[in-house]
N, C-alpha and C positions, 0 to 999 in steps of 0.2 A: 685384872689380871692379879695373882695372888702374888705376895712379896716372895723374893728369893731369899732362902734362909742359908747362911753360911754353915758349912760343917755338916750338912744334910744332902740327902738325895731329893732333888726337885724333879718332878715330871712335869715337862711342857707337853700341853697337848693343844693340837691345832687341826684344823680340816685343810687338806691339801687339794687346792683346785687345779685342773689340767691347765696347761699355758695355753691352749686354743679357746678356752672359755666354754668347753662342752659338759662341764660338770666337774664332779669331785672324783679324786682317785679313791677307788674302792678295793683295788688289791695290787699285788705286785711288790717289788722289793727296791724299787729305784726312786723312793721318796726321801730327799734330801733336806737339811735346812743347815742354817749357819747362825751362830749366835755372836753377835757383836757387841763388845763392851765400848760404848760410846765414850767414857771417860778416859780409857787407856788406849782407844782406837786400835784395838786387836780382836782377834777372833779366838773363841774357844776350839782348841784343836782335839779335844776329847780328854786331854789329861792335863792342859796348863794353858795360858794366854798365849797366842803367838800369830802366825800368819792364817790367811783366809783358808778356812776348812770347811768341806762338806761333811755334815754328819749323818749317819743312816738312821732313819726313822723305822717305828715300829707299828704295824697295822693294829688299831684298837677296836674299830667298829665301822659302819659304813661311812667313809670318807674321813673318819678321824683317825689320826696318828699320834704317837708320841715319842718322846725322847726323854730317858732319865739322866738327869745332869747332876753329878756329884759335885758340889760347890765346896771348894776348900775354905777352910777358915780365913776370914779376912777378905773374902773376894765378893761379899754381898754389895749390893747398891744397884746402879742403873745399868741394866744388861739389854 
C-alpha cells in the first residue's frame, strides 16, 4: 500500500468482490467503501472525520474500483 500523503488527492484502488463469493463486481454503481482512521476511531465522511459513512466508488477496470480521497493537511497517518 502506498503511503497517504496529506494535502493531496490520494487514489484508493481495490478489487470489489461479490458478497456471495461468486466473483468480482465488474459493473454497476452500488460499490461502496468505508475509510476508518484507527487512531481517531472515526470514519471519513467525504469531507471530514466523523460518523461511519459509505463512500461511492468509481469503476476503473474489470473488477477494479477506485475512490479519490482529498486528504487535508495534518491528516496523514494510519488510516
